[in-house]
C-alpha positions, 0 to 999 in steps of 0.5 A: 504321376499327376498331370501337373507333376508331369508337366513340371517335369517337362518344363524342368526339361525344357529349362535344362535345355535353354540353359545348356544342361542337355544331360540333365534334360535328357535324364528327366525326359528318359524318366518321364518316357519310362513312367509312361512310354505312350506320352507323346509330348515327352516322347518328342523331347526325348527323341530330339535329345537322343538324336542330338546325342547320336542315338538315332535307334533309340529315338526311333523306338521311342516315337514308335511306341508314343501316341503323339498328339495331332498338334505335334505330328510335324515335330514327329515326322521331322524326328522320325525322318531325321532318325531314319536318315541318321540310321542309313535308311534313306528310302524309309526316310523319304517315304516317311516324309512323303507320308507326312506331306500327303497326310497334310496336303493331299496326294495331289499337292505333294510336290516331292513325290513327283 
């Protein structure tokens, strides 16, 4: 699949989401991630859709395989934290969010860890 085809499918998934057709968006994102599991952009979208569908375990798996670009680090941290929380792994969820804050702001500026 070319980059242009991949981008077209991402756009289609986004449009499906915007028009309330979550199952179609989910199917498109699933196809994108199956084709290229390391595609961080598609993985973020797919994980968000999975969380909305109540499949936190699979959302977490998708995020752990993907290479998330630095511009989406915040989205990945939020999604992973939500997935861990949904699975009842509260300590891991808090630790994941603290790691993100420390990476972004520095250990001394993470007011949540205090």
